[in-house]
C-alpha positions as CSV (number, residue, x, y, z in Angstrom):
1,M,17.0,-21.1,-2.4
2,S,20.5,-21.7,-3.7
3,K,19.2,-24.5,-6.0
4,R,16.8,-22.1,-7.7
5,I,17.5,-20.2,-10.9
6,I,17.4,-16.6,-9.7
7,P,17.4,-13.8,-12.3
8,K,19.7,-10.9,-11.6
9,V,18.0,-7.7,-10.4
10,Q,18.2,-4.4,-12.3
11,K,20.0,-1.8,-10.1
12,Q,17.5,1.1,-10.5
13,T,14.7,-1.0,-9.1
14,A,16.7,-3.3,-6.9
15,V,14.8,-2.9,-3.7
16,K,11.4,-3.2,-5.3
17,Q,12.4,-6.3,-7.3
18,A,14.1,-7.9,-4.3
19,I,10.9,-7.4,-2.2
20,E,8.7,-8.9,-5.0
21,Y,11.0,-11.9,-5.4
22,L,11.4,-12.6,-1.7
23,R,7.6,-12.2,-1.1
24,K,6.9,-14.7,-3.9
25,F,9.5,-17.1,-2.5
26,I,8.0,-16.9,1.0
27,L,4.4,-17.5,-0.3
28,E,5.5,-20.5,-2.5
29,S,7.7,-22.1,0.2
30,N,5.8,-25.3,1.0
31,E,8.7,-27.5,2.0
32,P,8.5,-29.0,5.5
33,G,10.7,-27.1,7.9
34,Q,11.2,-24.2,5.5
35,S,11.1,-21.5,8.2
36,K,14.1,-19.3,7.6
37,L,15.5,-17.2,4.7
38,P,19.2,-17.4,3.8
39,S,21.5,-14.9,5.3
40,E,21.8,-11.3,4.0
41,A,25.1,-12.1,2.5
42,Q,23.8,-15.2,0.6
43,L,20.7,-13.3,-0.6
44,A,22.9,-10.5,-1.9
45,A,25.2,-12.9,-3.8
46,E,22.3,-14.8,-5.3
47,L,20.3,-11.8,-6.3
48,G,23.3,-9.8,-7.5
49,I,22.6,-6.8,-5.2
50,S,24.2,-5.2,-2.2
51,R,23.6,-6.3,1.4
52,L,22.2,-2.8,2.1
53,T,19.6,-3.4,-0.6
54,V,18.7,-6.8,0.8
55,R,18.4,-5.2,4.3
56,E,16.0,-2.6,3.0
57,A,13.9,-5.3,1.3
58,L,13.8,-7.4,4.4
59,T,12.7,-4.3,6.5
60,V,9.7,-3.9,4.2
61,L,8.8,-7.6,4.5
62,E,9.1,-7.4,8.3
63,N,6.8,-4.4,8.4
64,E,4.3,-6.3,6.3
65,G,4.4,-9.3,8.7
66,F,6.0,-11.8,6.4
67,I,9.1,-12.3,8.5
68,T,10.6,-11.6,11.9
69,R,14.2,-10.7,12.4
70,S,16.5,-10.7,15.4
71,Q,20.1,-9.4,15.5
72,G,22.7,-12.0,14.6
73,S,20.3,-14.6,13.1
74,S,18.6,-15.2,9.8
75,S,15.1,-13.9,9.0
76,T,12.3,-16.2,10.1
77,I,9.2,-16.7,8.0
78,T,6.1,-16.1,10.1
79,T,3.9,-19.1,10.5
80,F,0.9,-17.2,9.1
81,A,2.8,-15.5,6.2
82,R,0.8,-17.3,3.4
83,K,-2.4,-16.1,4.9
84,L,-1.3,-12.5,4.2
85,T,-1.1,-12.9,0.5
86,E,-3.3,-10.4,-1.4
87,K,-5.4,-9.5,1.6
88,I,-4.5,-5.9,0.9
89,D,-2.8,-5.3,-2.4
90,H,0.8,-4.3,-1.9
91,A,0.5,-1.5,-4.5
92,G,-2.5,-0.1,-2.6
93,E,-5.0,-0.6,-5.3
94,L,-8.5,-0.8,-3.8
95,K,-9.9,-2.4,-7.0
96,K,-7.8,-5.5,-6.6
97,F,-8.5,-5.7,-2.9
98,I,-12.3,-5.6,-3.5
99,K,-12.0,-8.3,-6.2
100,D,-10.1,-10.5,-3.8
101,C,-13.0,-10.1,-1.4
102,G,-15.1,-11.8,-4.0
103,Y,-16.9,-8.9,-5.8
104,E,-17.0,-7.5,-9.2
105,V,-15.7,-3.9,-9.1
106,L,-16.9,-0.6,-10.5
107,V,-15.1,2.7,-10.0
108,D,-17.3,5.7,-10.5
109,K,-18.0,9.2,-9.3
110,V,-14.4,10.2,-10.1
111,S,-13.7,14.0,-9.5
112,Y,-10.7,16.1,-8.8
113,S,-9.9,19.7,-7.7
114,W,-7.0,21.8,-6.5
115,E,-7.2,22.9,-2.9
116,K,-5.0,24.4,-0.2
117,S,-3.6,22.0,2.4
118,N,-4.8,22.3,6.0
119,Q,-2.6,21.8,9.0
120,E,-3.3,18.0,9.4
121,Q,-2.7,17.4,5.7
122,A,0.5,19.5,5.7
123,E,1.9,17.6,8.7
124,A,1.2,14.2,7.1
125,L,2.9,15.2,3.8
126,K,5.7,17.3,5.4
127,I,4.7,20.4,3.5
128,E,3.7,23.9,4.5
129,P,0.0,24.6,5.3
130,G,-1.6,26.3,2.3
131,E,0.4,24.5,-0.4
132,D,-1.6,23.2,-3.3
133,L,-2.9,19.7,-3.2
134,L,-4.6,17.6,-6.0
135,I,-7.7,16.2,-4.3
136,V,-9.1,13.1,-6.1
137,K,-12.4,11.6,-4.9
138,K,-14.0,8.4,-6.2
139,R,-16.3,5.6,-5.2
140,F,-15.6,1.9,-5.4
141,C,-18.7,-0.4,-5.8
142,A,-18.8,-4.1,-5.0
143,D,-21.3,-5.9,-7.2
144,T,-22.9,-2.5,-7.9
145,N,-23.2,-1.8,-4.2
146,P,-21.2,1.2,-2.9
147,A,-18.4,-0.1,-0.8
148,V,-15.6,2.4,-0.4
149,Y,-15.4,6.2,-0.7
150,C,-11.8,7.3,-1.3
151,I,-10.1,10.7,-1.1
152,N,-6.5,11.0,-2.4
153,R,-4.4,14.1,-1.7
154,I,-1.1,14.7,-3.6
155,P,1.1,17.8,-3.4
156,R,1.3,19.7,-6.7
157,V,5.1,19.1,-6.9
158,F,4.4,15.4,-7.6
159,V,1.8,16.0,-10.3
160,N,3.9,16.7,-13.4
161,E,1.0,16.2,-15.9
162,K,-1.2,19.2,-16.7
163,T,-4.0,16.9,-17.8
164,F,-5.0,13.4,-16.9
165,T,-7.8,10.9,-17.5
166,D,-10.3,9.6,-15.1
167,E,-8.7,6.2,-15.4
168,E,-5.3,7.5,-14.5
169,I,-6.4,9.3,-11.4
170,G,-9.2,6.8,-10.6
171,E,-8.2,3.1,-10.9
172,N,-4.5,3.6,-11.6
173,I,-3.6,6.6,-9.5
174,F,-0.7,5.0,-7.8
175,S,0.9,3.8,-11.0
176,F,0.3,7.2,-12.5
177,V,2.1,9.0,-9.7
178,E,5.0,6.5,-9.6
179,E,5.6,6.7,-13.4
180,N,5.4,10.5,-13.5
181,N,8.0,10.9,-10.7
182,N,10.3,7.9,-11.3
183,F,9.9,6.4,-7.8
184,Y,7.8,3.7,-6.3
185,F,5.7,3.4,-3.2
186,S,7.3,1.1,-0.6
187,H,5.2,1.4,2.6
188,D,2.2,3.1,4.2
189,L,1.4,4.5,7.6
190,M,-2.2,3.6,8.4
191,E,-4.5,4.9,11.1
192,L,-7.8,3.3,11.7
193,V,-10.4,5.8,12.9
194,P,-14.0,4.9,14.0
195,S,-16.3,7.2,12.1
196,V,-19.9,8.0,11.0
197,A,-21.2,9.0,7.7
198,N,-21.8,12.7,7.2
199,G,-24.2,14.0,4.6
200,Q,-21.8,13.8,1.6
201,I,-20.4,10.4,2.5
202,A,-23.9,9.0,3.3
203,Q,-25.1,10.1,-0.2
204,M,-22.0,8.7,-1.9
205,L,-22.3,5.3,-0.1
206,N,-26.2,5.1,-0.1
207,L,-26.3,5.1,3.7
208,E,-28.2,6.9,6.4
209,V,-26.5,9.9,7.9
210,N,-24.5,8.9,11.1
211,T,-24.2,5.2,9.9
212,P,-21.0,3.8,11.5
213,L,-18.1,3.4,9.1
214,L,-14.5,2.3,9.2
215,R,-12.3,5.2,8.2
216,I,-8.6,4.6,7.4
217,D,-6.1,7.5,7.0
218,I,-3.1,6.4,5.0
219,T,0.1,8.2,4.3
220,K,2.0,6.6,1.4
221,Y,5.8,6.8,1.3
222,T,8.3,6.3,-1.5
223,D,11.3,4.0,-1.3
224,K,13.3,7.1,-0.1
225,G,10.9,7.6,2.8
226,I,9.2,10.7,1.3
227,P,5.5,11.1,2.0
228,V,3.7,11.7,-1.3
229,M,0.0,10.9,-0.8
230,Y,-2.3,11.4,2.2
231,N,-5.5,9.4,1.6
232,T,-8.7,8.8,3.5
233,E,-10.9,5.8,2.8
234,Y,-14.4,5.1,4.2
235,Y,-15.5,1.4,4.2
236,V,-19.0,0.0,4.4
237,H,-18.3,-2.5,7.1
238,D,-20.8,-5.2,6.1
239,L,-19.2,-5.5,2.6
240,I,-15.5,-5.2,3.3
241,K,-13.6,-7.1,6.1
242,F,-10.0,-6.7,7.2
243,T,-7.5,-9.1,8.7
244,A,-4.6,-7.5,10.6
245,S,-1.4,-8.9,11.9
246,R,1.2,-7.4,14.3
247,T,4.8,-8.2,14.7
248,I,6.3,-8.3,18.2
249,T,9.8,-7.0,18.4
250,H,12.0,-8.6,21.2
251,H,14.7,-6.4,22.7
């Protein structure tokens, strides 16, 4: 890496830019024996950022499965790191994910409402039950076939705009929230839940009631560790497939 021309990173987005640069470096590293990243000190010097910022970026990459770390040694690139690229878009955009699965994408049935949070939603978002949530519902189609039904939930405090377009809260909702609050999403907490289609979901996805579905509950966190969105996504299993990886931590 020391032989590469590395642009200096802007301080206000240092962690995000460091993550993007290191992820790109990992995915483009095709040299034989290229299995380790330089030390935190070397990365900090080359990128023009602090070691703490480098450490935060490496933590995100470790959680994503790109590297493994052990105390006192350099970060090791996982042998399957390149297989992870773009399987699930790092910004959380379903549109890109579906396109990467080989389909043309249509986002429709976009609607929104203001509702009071229940206990489960409040716990996920670290707010009080009964606080206002912006509830955004939409459908993603793959080659005109309904593939995903998505529900986004955002506390009112993070919605600074009084009005918004279907595109802003539909296809571009994550960028919309980031830009309006001057932060970025750094990681998710995902729970996979076996589920079946109720009447509303069955109608939205053109399925029979009680058809098995993959449901994913996702809490999205900012770079400061603040939960900002609590989402539920229902996937038509014969259209969308997932590949998961797990990192084993040695103590």
